[in-house]
N, C-alpha and C positions, 0 to 999 in steps of 0.2 A: 696427528694430534697437535693441539696448541697448548702453550704454557705461557706464563708470565715470568719475565726475568726480574732481577733485583731492583730494577728501575721502574717496573710496572709496564714495560713494553710487552705486547702480546705477539708471540712468535709461533711459527709452525715448526714442529720438530723435524729434523732432516731424515729421520728413519722410522720413528714410532707412528703407528696408525691410531685412529680414534677408537676409544672404548666408551661404553656407556654403562650406566648402573640402573638396575631394576630392583628397588627395595633392598639394596645391598648386594645383589648378585651382579658381578661384572660380566659384560657381554661385548664381544668384538662387533664392530659395525662396518658397513661398507656404504658405498654411495647410494644404494637403493634404500637405505634407511633414512637418508638425509634430504633436506631441502635447503635452498639458499636462505641465509639468515634474513628473516622478514624485516622490512623497513620499519624503523621505530623500535627495534629491539636494542637491548643493552648488553654489553659484555662486563662481567664481574670477575675481579680477582678474588680468590678464596684464600684468605690468610691462614697460614699454618695447616695447609692441606696440599699434599704432593700430587702432581698429575699422575694419572695412570694411562698407559697406552698399550698397544699390541706390537710386539717385536716381530722380526723376520721369521722366527720359529712359531709364530702364532700363539705366543704366550704373553700373559700380562706382565708388564714391567712398570715398576714405580720409579718415576724420575726424581732423583735426589739432588741433582745439581744441573747447572746450565751447560748443555753440550757445547755452546759457543764460548763459554767462560768457565772452565772447570773450577769447581770450588765455590762458585757463586750460587746462592739459594734460588729456588724457583717456587712458583705458586700455581695451583690449579686454576682453571678458568671455566666459567659457566656462562650460559646465555639466559637472559630474562626476556622471553619472547614477547612480542607485541600482542595486544588483544586479538582474539579470533583464531589463535594458534594454540595447539595442545601438544604437549611433549609425549614422545614415545620412549625416550630414555632420559634419565637424570644424568648429571655430570658424574664422571668417574674419578675418584680421588682417594687418597689415604690420609686420614686426619691424624695430625701429630698430637701428642699429649699436651694438655693445657689449652687447646684451641678453644676460643670463644664460640658460642652459638652463632650461626649465620643469621642475619636479619630476615625479616618476613618477606622473602621473594621466592619465586620458583627458579630452580637451578637445572637448566636443560643442557644436555651434552652438546658441545660445540667443537667443530673441527675446521679444517681448511682444505679446500679442494678446487683445483682448476681456477686459481686466482681469486677465490672468494671464501668467506666464512660460510659454513653450513651447520645446520642443527638437526637433531633427531626429533622430528615433529611433523605435524600436518596442520593444514588449515581446516578448521571445523565449522566456520561460518563465513559465508561470502559477503555478508553485509559490510559496507565500508564505514560504518558509523563511528568507529574509533581508529580508522587508519590515519597515521600521522599526516599523510599527504592531503587529507581533507580538512586540516585545521589551518586557518590563515595565520599571518604573522601576529606576534603577541600584541603589537600596537593596536591592531584592529579588535582583538579580543578584549583588551583593556578598555577601549573606547565603548564597545558594546556593553560591557559589564557596568561601567560607571554610569551610563545612561539609565540602565535598568535600576541600579541602586539609588539613583536620584529619584526616579519615578516612583519607586516603592520604598522610600526612605523610612517609613514607619513600620515596615514589615520585617520582623526579626529573621524570619526564615529566608527571605530574599538576601538579607545582609550576610547570613551564614553561608548561603550558597555562593555569594560573591567571594567569600574567603576561600571556599573550596575550589573555585575556578582560578582565582588569581594567585593564591598562595600555594595550593597543593597541585594545581594543574589537573584536577579530577576530570576525566573525559566526559562523564555524565553531566557535571556542572558546566563544563565548557559548551556542550551541546545545548544545554538550556540557554546559556547566554547567547549562543549563535542562532537560537530559534529553530531547532531541528531534532528529529529522532527522540530518543528516550531521555526524559528529564527526571531528576531525583527529587523525592519528597521525604527527607529525614524528619522523624517525629519523636523518637524515643531516646532519652538519655540513660535509660536503665535496661537491664537484660536479665533473663532467667537462665543463662548459661554462662560458662566460664571457659570458652573455647581456648585451646592451647595456642592456636594461631590467630587470635583476635588482633586486628591491626589498630584498634583504638582503645584497648583496655588490657593491661598486663600487670595485675596485682602481684604475681609471683616473680616478676622481673626476669622471666626466661628470655624475653626478646624486647628490644626497644619498640615502642609504638611508632608507626609510620605517620599517623595523623591524629589530631585531637577529636574526641567524641563531642557531639553536640551537648551543650550544657543546660539547655532549657527545653521546655515542652511548648511548641507553638500552638496557637489557637487554631480552631478549624477554619476560621476566616483567613488566617495567614496562609494555611496550607492550600485552601481553595483558590486564593488569589494567585499563588505561583502556578498551580495546575491549570486554572482557567486561562491565564495569560498564554501559557505554552500551547494548550490545546487549541486556542483560537488563532494563534499567530504562527505556530511552528510548522515545519515541513515534515510530513509523515510522523506526527507526534504521538507519543504515549507517555504516561507518567507512572512512576513506581515508588511505592513505600518500601522502606527497608534498604539502607545503604551502609557502606563500610564505616561511615562517620557517625553511626548511632548504635544503640542496643537493639533490642527486639521489638519491632513495631506492634506485635500482638499484645504487648503490655499496655498499649494505648487504645483499648477497644472502643471506648466512647469517642475519643478524638477521631479515630479512623472512620467510624460509622458516620459521624456528623460531617466530616470532610467529604466523604463519598457522596452523601446526600447533596451537599452544596455543589460538588463537581457535576453530578448527574443533572442538576437543575439547569445547567447551561450546556452540558455536553452529554446527552443521553446515550450516545453510541460509542463514545471514545474508549480507548483501551486504558483501563486503570488496573495496574498490576501490583502485586504484593510479593516482595522478597522476604523470606521468613525462615525460621528454623522449624516451623510447623508445630510448635509446642502446645497450642491451645485450639484444638479443632472446633470447640464450641464457639469461639470467637470467629473463626474462619466461616462457619455456617452463617453467623450473624452478618458478617461483611458481604458474603455473597448475596444475601437478601437485600442488603443496602445498595448493591450494584457493582460490586467488585467483578472485574472481568476474568482475571487470571491470577495464578499463584506460582511461585517458584520456591520450592523447598530445598534448602542446602543440606547436602548429605556428604559425609566423607566415606561412609561405608554402609552397606545394607546388612551388616552383621552387628547385632545389638551391642555386644561387648566393645567392639571397636568404635562404634558411634558414641557410646557412653564415655569411653576413655578420651576421645577428642573433645566432645562438646561439654562434658562435665555438667550435664543439665541439672537444674534445680526443680525437682518435682514433676518431671516428665521424662519421656524416653523416645526411642525410635518408633514405638507403637503409635504415639500421638502424631508424630510427623507423617507417618503413612496414612493415618486416619484423616488428617487434614487434606491430603491429596484426594482421598476418596470423597470427602465432603464437597470439594470443588467439582469433581466429575458428577456427583449426584445432582448438583445444581446446574449442570450443563455448562460449566466453565472450562477454562483451559488450564491443564495441570502439567507442570514441568518440574524437573529437579535440576539443581545446580550441583553437579557431581564433582566434588573436589578430588581431582585426579592425581594419583601418583603411580608412575610406571612400576610394575612388579607387585603392586597391591591391588589397585583397581581392576587390573586385568588378570588376577589370579583365578584359578578355576572356582574356588568357593565364592569369591565376590561376584564373578560373572553369573554363577547359578542364582545367587540371591538377587542380582539385578534383573535377570530375565523373569524371575518370579514376580518382582515388583511391577515390571512393565505390564505383564499379563493381568495381574491382580487388580491394578488400578486403571488399566487402559490408558496409560500415560501418553501424553501428547508430544513431549519434547524432552530430550536430555541435553543440557548445556554442559559441555566438556571443559571445565575450568581447571587450570593447573593449581594445585594446592601450594600456597605460598608459605613455606616453612622449611627449616633445616631438616633434611630428610632423616638424618641420624637421630635427632631428638624425637621426631615424630614416630619413627619405627620403634625406638626404645620405649616410649610411653605407651604404645599400643601392643608392645611385646610381640613384634612381628619379626620372624626370621627370614633370611633370604629365600625366595621361592624356588622350589624344585622345578616348577614349570609355570609358564604364563602364556597368555594368548598374544600379547602385544596390543597396545591401545588401538592402533589402526585396524588390526584383525578383529578385535572385539566389536568395534563400530560396524564393520562390514557384516559380521555375523548377526548383529542386531537388525541391520537393514534387511537381511534375507528373511529372518524369522518374523519381523514386525514391519512390514512395508509401509504402514501408515505412521509409524513413529518417526518424528523429525529429530535431526541432530544439528546442534549449533553451539553458539557461545553467548548470544544476546537474547533478551526477551523480545518476542515478536509483537508487531502491531497487528491486532486481530481484525480491525474494522476499517 
């Protein structure tokens, strides 16, 4: 087990072993559950949360003081894993009264073994598109960004994406600047949901926003200028509507339709993807006719009440999200889901049954296994979830899906189709 001392140093405990949490259920871990901490991951101190480990009697023990400095306080530690990795256990801790909500990150169980940090997780996508080693020094990124911003000085969307790359370090915006892989096309300053874990809009003040939402609606010409530049010059390029720095792109039906027409005029076979909540299937049908290639619908749960509790949708429900996936398949497009994953919930028997039903009903092409960035305790309380009596395990759930649906793909990123 690892813990943080009063000075913020991260130490491994001399006796306690690592424990993990699955929707509030504590579980003892061993090396078979863990992989080395992926490059580019970060370690977080969790204030006012006490570490929990497993003692020599194989019982859970809450650490209340520093074993090296008795009487000194300690904090729990969690890992925020790099992209392409999915957690199998959340960090295990006991929250003290009055603790503030954790910011919008994912909190994976982390320990120390054989001279290195380890985490309870797995790599779910082999694509290197957001591996830290693939990004050059900041000076090169800044130079490339400033060249593009000068070239497209009158395009507001290019200027916005420059901010995303240089100020926020958004991997998708960085890849646009570097001319490769998936490029973002944010379009919508408004949304028709009020997600608990929205990273760009928090009217209730539950969490601080991690980035600003786009404040304008670009023109179709501005959108197409970004897309056509990337598709013409990028390596293995694709473009995607629907980013964390915007609301719901389906709210901009006319804009997306016109933008796709302009993109298709220059790039008839390129991959044009839509990341969405799937709230407006009639718009999805229209976009497929215009030339949309693929769709990725974000879902936290395949159980209607849980989906409703997280997304807090305005005038739509899980039914519309599923119908949007079916509309894409009906038009011979590529349909995937962005499954916002939390150990103990996503892999519970009832969620697994609902997921298998969706895969079969839709003939789904891909599941993207994305860690849900949220304070687990806040999330579980708002969904009224109790600690599970049983669960499959995220890794085991993926393996079971592979056996039953051999044509279903598993990953983390949107694929280039052509």
